[in-house]
Every structure is written in structure tokens, then in C-alpha cells.
N, C-alpha and C positions, 0 to 999 in steps of 0.2 A: 630160573630154568637152567638146568645143567647143560653143559656143552654136549653131553651124550644124547640129550633129548632132541637137539636141533636137527640132526640128520633124520631122526624118526619122523619129526613133523614134516620135513621136506618130502620124505617118502610118502607120508600120508596124503599130502597135497598132490603129489604126482599120481597117486592111485586114484584120487578123486577126479582127476582130469579124464579118467576113462569111464566115468559113470554116466550112463545114458539119461537119467532123469534130468540133469542140467541141460543136456543137448536138446531136449524136447521143449524147453521152456518157452521158446519164441514161436514155434511152429515150423521153422526151417529144419529139415530132418537131420542135418549134421552141423548145427550151430556150434562154433568153437572147435570144429574138427575133432570132436570127442570120439567119433567112430574112425573116420579116415580111411575106410575101406576103398580100394580102387582096383580097376582091372583095365586091360587093353581094350581097344575099340571093338573087335569082332567077338562073336559069342564064344568061340572055342579056338584052340590052337591050330586047327586045321585050315582055317580060312587063308587064302592066298598061297597055299601050297598045292602040290600035285594031287593031294587028297581032296581038295575042294577049291578049284580055281575061282578067281574073282569073277563076279557077274557085273558087267558094266551096262548101264542103261542105254538103249538105242537112241534116245532123244534127250535133249537138254532141257532143264527147267527154264533156262534163259537163252534161247537160240541166238539172240543178238550178241551174246558174249563170245568172242572168238576161240577161247581155249577152254577145254574141259575133258573129263574122262568119258565122253559119250561120242558115239560114232559120227553124229552129224557135225560136231564142232571140233573134233580132235585133229590136231595138226602134228603128224609124225616128225620126230627129230631126225634129220639126215645122218646116216652112218651108224645108227643103233642096230645091233643084230636082233633078229627075231621079230615076232609080231608086236605091234604097239597099239595100245598100251599093254604091258605084260600082264598076264593073268596068273602066272605062278612065279614064286620066288624061292630061293634056296632055303630060307628059314621063315618061321612065323613071327618070332620075337614076341609072342603073347606071354603075358605075365599078369599076376594079380596079387593083391594083399587083401586077405579075407577080412570080413567084419562080422557083425552080429546077425545081419539079415541079408538074404540073397537078393532082394529086390531093391535095396538101397545101397548105392556105391557111387564113387566118382569114376569118371572115364579119363584115361590118359591117352593123349594123342602125341605120338613121336614120329613126325612126318618130315622127311628130307626131300626137298625139291631139287631136281625133277623126280617126283614120287613114283612114276611108272617105269623107271629105268632099272630093270632087274640085274643089269651088269654092274651097276654102281651101288645099289642098295640091296642089303641082304634080305629085307622083308618087304611086305606089301605096303601101300599107302596107309599112313597113320601108325604103322608098326615097322617103320623103315629100318630101325636098329634097336638093339636091346636096351631097355631102361635099367640102369644100374644106380649105385649110390652117387651123390653129387661129386663131379669132377673125376670119376673113375671111367667115364666114357663120354661119347658125344652127348648122350642124354642121361641126366642124373636127377633122381627124385627121392625125397624122403618125407614121411609124415612122422614127426618125432617131438618130444618135449622141447619147449623153447628155452633150453638152459643157457644158450649163448647170450640171451638178453635178460637173464635173471628171472625167467618165468618157467620154472620146471613143472609147475602145476598146470600148464597149458600146452596144447599141441600146436605146432606150426607146420606149414607146408614149405619145403625148400625145393626149388626147381633150378636146375643148372644146365646150361648148354655150353659145351667146351669143344670148339672146333679143332683144337690142337691134336685130338685123337684121330682126325680124319686121315692124315698121311699114312699112319700105320694100317688103317683099314684098307686103303687103296693098294698097299703093298701086296695084299692077298687077293686083289681083284684086277688081274692084268687086263681083262677085257673092258674095263671102265675107261671111257674117254672123258676126262675131267672137263666139266663145263661149270655151270653155276652150282652152288651148294648152299641151300638155305634150310637149316634145321629149325623146326618149330616144335616146342614142347608145350602141350596144353593139359590142364587139369580141371575138369568140369563135371557137372551133373545136369541131367535133362529129365523132364517129366516122364518121357516114355522110355528112357534108358538110364536107370540109376536113381530116378526120383520117385519110384513107387507109383507111377501113372497118376500123379496128382500135380496140380500147379505148384511151383515153388513159391508163388505169391500171386496176388490179384492187383493189377494196375488200375487204380481208381483214385479220384481226388478225395480230399478231406483228411481228417486226423488219422484215419486208418491207413493212409497211403504207405506202401512199403518203402523202407529205407535200407539199402545195403550198407553194412558197416564192416570194416576190417582194418587191420594194421598191416602196413606194407613196408618192407625194408630191403635195402640193397645188402646182399651178403658179400659179393665180390664182383669186380669188373676190372678189366685192364683197358677200358676205353679212356679216351682223353676227356677229362671233365671240363664242362663249361657251365656257367651260371645262366639264369634266366636273363634274357636281353643281350647276352653276349653272342658273338658270331660262332658258328659251328667250326671247329678246327678243320684244317685241310686233311684230306684222306682219313676221315673218321672211321672207326670200326662200326660195322652195321649191327649194333645191338639195340634191342628195345624190349620192353615188357609192358603188360597191361592186362585188361580184363574185358570180357564181353558178356552181354546179357541178351537173351532171346525171348521174343514173343511171336505169336503166330496169329494171323488173320488173313482172310481172303485166300486160303489154301497155300500160303507161303510162309516160310520162316523169315523173320525180320530181326536182324542183329544190330545192336549198338555196340561198337568196338571202341573202347576208351583207352588211349595210350596213357600209361602212368609214368614211364621212364623211357627216354629216347636219346640215344647217344649220337645220332647222325642227322637229326632234323629238329626244328623248333616246334613242330606239331601245332600250328596255329590256325589250321583250317578244318572245316567240317565238310564232308562230301559223301555221296552214296555211290556204291558200285555193286552190281549184281555178280554173283559168284556161283559157278556150277561145280558140283561134286557128284560124279556119276557112278560111284561105287555103291551098288544097291545095299550091301550088308553093313555099310558104315553108318554111324550115328549122324554124320554130316549130310547124308543123302537127303534131298537132291541138290543141296546148296542153299543159298540165302541171299536176300538183299541186305547189304551191309552198309551202315552209316558209320564212317570213321570220324572220330573226334578226340578231344583231350580236355583236361581241366581248364586250360587257358582259353581254348576255343569255346567251351560251354559258357564260361563267365563272360566272354566278349559278346556272345550272341544273345544270351538269355539272362545275364546277371548272375550274381554269386549265390543266391538263395537256393539251397538244396544241393549244392555242388561243393562239398568240402574236400577239394582236391588241389594239391600243390602243382607248381609248374613241373613239366616233364624233364627239365634240364638235369643232367646227371649230378651236378653239384648240390642239388636239393637233397640228395640222399647220401652224400659223401660221409656223413657222420655214422652211417651203418646202424642207426637206431630205428625202431619201429615208428612209422609215421601214420597216425590215425586218419582214416578216410571214410567219408559218408557220402552216399549218392541217393538222393530222392528219386526212386525209379520211375514213378509216375511223371514227375517233372522232367526227367531225362527224356522220356518218350514224347512228352508234350513239346519239349524244346527242339528236338531234331526229327520228330516223327513226320513232319511235312515233306521230308525228302524221300520217303518211301513212295512207291508207285501208287499205293493206296494209303492216304494219310492216316496217321494214328488218331487224329482228332475226329475223324469221321466214323470211327468204330464204336459200336455199343459198349458201354461200360458195365462191368469191368472186363479188362483184357487179361488173359492168363499169362503170367511170366513162366516160360517153359524151359529156360536154360540159363546157366551161369558157368563161366569158364575163366580161369587165370592162365596166362601164357608168358613164355619167353621165346624170342625168335632172334636168330643171328644169321646174317648173310655174309658169306665170305667176300672180302674186299681186296682189291689189288693195292698193296702197300709198298712193295719193294721196288716197283718200277721196272721189273723184269718180265719177259714174256712167260705166260703160264702161271699156275698157282703154286707157290712155294710154301715151305713151312712157316715163313714169315707172314705170308698172307693168311694162313690158317690160324695164326696166333691170336685168337679172339675168344674170350670166355666171359660169361656173366651168370650170376646166380642171385635170385631174389627169394624172400621168405614172406609168407602171408599167414597171419593168425587172427583169431577173434572173429572169424567170418560169421555173420548173422544177418537175417532180414527181419526187421521189426517195424511196427507202426511209427509214424513220425514222432509220437509222444513216448515211444518205448525206449528202454535202455538195452543196448546190445551186449553180447558176450565179450566184446572188446573192451568193455568197461570192467576194470578190476573190482570196483565196488559192487557191481551186479554179481560178479563171480563169487565174492565173499558172501553175499547174501544167500546165493544158491547153496554155497557150501554149508551154511548153517541149516538150511532146510533139509538138505540131503543127509547130514550126519547126525544132527541132534533133534530133527523133527520139528523145528520151530525157527523163527527168524532170530538172527543175532540181535542183541540189544545194542543201543547206541554206544554204551560204554564198551561193549565187546568189540564193536567195529573199530573204535578208536584205540583200543588196547588189544592187539592180536594175542599177546601172551595170556591175558586173562581169558580170552575166548578159547584158546587152545587148552588152558588149564581146565576150563569147564567141560570141554570135550573129553579130556582124559579122565575126569571124575564122573563121567556119565550123566551130566546135567541134561535134563529134558528127555531122558530115556527111561525105560522100565528096569534097567539094570540097577541092582543094589550095591554092586561091587565096583572097584576101580578097574579101569581097562586102559592099558598103555597104548600109545600110537602104534607100536609094533604089533600088539595083540590085535588091534583093529584091522591092520593090514592082513593078518592071517585069518580073520573071521569074516565080519560082515560090514567092513567099511564102505562097501559099494552095494550092500543089499538093498533091494527096492523097499520103500516104505509103504507101498500100497500096490494092489494088484493092477492099478491103472498105469503104473510106472514101468518103463522098459527095464530089462535086466541089465546088470552091469557087464560092461565089455572088458575084454582082456586088455592088458597094457598095450600101448601102440607099438606096432612092429616097425622095424627099420625096413627100408626098401631092399630089393634084390641087390646083392653086390657087397654088403657089409658096411663098414663105417666110412665116414667121410674122410678124405685125405686132405690135410691142410695144404693150401697153396700160398706161395709167396706172391705178394702184390707186385 
């Protein structure tokens, strides 16, 4: 193979990563992030502005919980100007990255607590600030080819929260009285908003039980690293990342929140806490019962089976390489579901899985020992990447498996399975591709020709159409940061 051919093959593989037939192989609508379409929480860019003020619920889903955006439980913060909670903000901060279909997309939550404070936040809850490219603002997000880890043929989600941009924001907001500052960046999809009004999976026992599979890696962090079993360093930066899944029964949302990386705690316990969210137009409304846990907590309480999750200590991810993770979702709810007010075990099977979200959250921490929050205190950043997201049966092979990806590549491009010899010898497989093996074409077609013609063309009317190459998020390219 000539050296000139290699870039063409890499380009062909990158183009393949945008083909929808592979994304539909397992049933999860965006397996492998082949689509990657996303938008902000509210339906349009008018929500939370004077054109359409926010509508808060008059009562809370969990009246016993003391704090919420609802009249019966809301506790105003002394000294804030205007009505609380604020119904209008100076900006919407709404944005989107379009995909192939309007009813399937991921939802982005960019929420800075205290979220109802319009003097400190430019936008409404869940759209507190603009989402830009990683490290170019407080909230950074991109869905892009995973070239940094040698996987240009796959898409990965990169999420970054960088508090160092906050002091510059506050210079333009003289009315803001600085208190706590906790930015949360979430990327998720839900059955009734983004998931096409169908379950993401069905929670049931047996060989068909759904398993969530993905690769997770640390991109950057300036936290103090410690290993599993070691003491948390003094004055740690308040950084952590994880994922949550949602099911619904008894008229309530039930979340299981799994910490994956935590720089300020050992995350060894499991507990439940109800949470109110009274913004009617938000996908979080009206809140949820949340069980908080982690890989080490799950293994301690229920054993290791079904929980292929490492320890949350930052040193676990210091190599900056993808770490494969698998969670048996039925077993997850069986393990912790007795903590909900209505136990999971008492529900008729199957139970619909209705939500999935990945997140990064950082809380500002006092570090310099001086009164008030300084630039030193705000010097905290973390970015993580997720790729190969899929939900498959216990016996299935997820898109995070490169072997499965290569098999699907053969089905999509040459209309048949790769042979065993072709799988072992990628050059021979690519050569067969370039010679048109398995197709109706009688002539030779180069990889560059395939890119300009039908490399992503559907092979049958039952397959989805090819998507455009993944777009970068608003704000441009990522800016490298020194560690």
C-alpha cells in the first residue's frame, strides 16, 4: 500500500463514522455517537427572556425537601435584587448542533448554581452561560472524531468545565454578589425529549437485560491526584464527573447517579435524596428521586458482577487513555432500587429506561486562605471524553468494541461480512474494498472516489440515510491547555 493511500483510507474510515446504519445496529438511537445532534434545554431561544418568562410550578414534587424553584419550598437569598426566583434573564444562551432527525437529539444542561440569580448568571437555569468549545469558556462541549486517542473513525463527546473564566464574567456584572459557584455540564437523552418518545431500553432480567457500554477518559484536570485507598489531599479542588440513568414508575422519575471520577471524595457510600426542579419547561421538571452511588460502592454492596467500573480516584485515569466501562442496567436498579420510596423490585417487569446523561461538575473551593473568592480559588478545570456509547443485551457486543465496528464497516461498505482473513489483515480488507469486492461495480474505485460518491449510501430502504460529518461545537477549535 502506498503512503499516499493511507490518508485516503483514514478519511474513508472517518466518513464511515457518520453513517447511520451502524448507529442503528443495537437499537439505541445514537450508538457510537454517529449522529451527535444536541440542543439546549428549552424548546426555543425565547425561554427565560422577556419574550417568554419562565413558569415555575406553584407546588413541589417533594414538599419535604426544603429548597426548590417552587413557591411552597423556595427560600430567597437575602440581598438579591428583584423577585426571586428570577423569571427573566439578559440572555437565552440557547444553541444547537443539528442532526439527521428533529425528534432524536441529545440535551445539554449548562447550569450554574445558584441558578435563579439573574444578577450573576446571564441565562436561565440549565442555560446559565453560553456553551462554547472546550476550555474557551466556563462550559465547553464538542462531538468530534476521536483523533487524540488514535480513533479518527469514531466520534467522542468532550465535556469541559473551566472556572478560570468566571472572574472575567463577573467584571461585566457589577450587581453580582459572589457566593457559591457550582457549574454543571450535562449531555443526555430522554425518551420524551430527544429519544423519539420510545424507551431507551427495557429493564428486565435474563439474557436480554440491557448493558450500558462506553469508554471514558480524562482529557485534562488540574486537581491533586490520589489513588484508590489513599487519603484525599487537603483543600482539594471540587471536581467530579459521572453518568446517570433514569427510569419511571409510580408517577415519579427515579435516577441512579453513578460517580465515575471524583477529585474531592472517596465516593464509597450509596444514598437516596429527593430533588425538586420546578421549572415547568425544563426536561428536568418536576425533579426526581436520586440514588447516588459509585463503582466501588456498588461492588461493596452487591458484588462485582455486572459492574465493570473502576475506582473513582483521579489517579485511575491519569494515563489519559480510554477506560472501557460496562453497567448491567437491570442489575444496577436491582442493587440500589430498594432505596427509592417505591422499590424497583416491586414493579411489574419490564420497566422502561427513559433517560441517560453524562456530566461534569465543579464547585469553587476556597484555596488561598483569604476572604472572598479570588482568581486562585477559581483556578479549577476538568474535561472528560466519552465514546462508544451503546446499550446492548448482556450477550451483545457494543460499539465500544473495535471488532464490532470493523464487522459493521464490512456490512456497510461491501454488503457482506468481512472474512476472518480480512479481519486479521486490514490491508487485504481495504484492498478488497478498493477493488469493489462484494459489490455490483465492475471497475476499480479508490477510497477518495468512494468519499465523493456513495461510501455512506444506504444498502436498503430499511436503513437510515447517511449523516453529514460531525460538526464542532459552537466556538471553534479547542485551545490547548498547559497542565
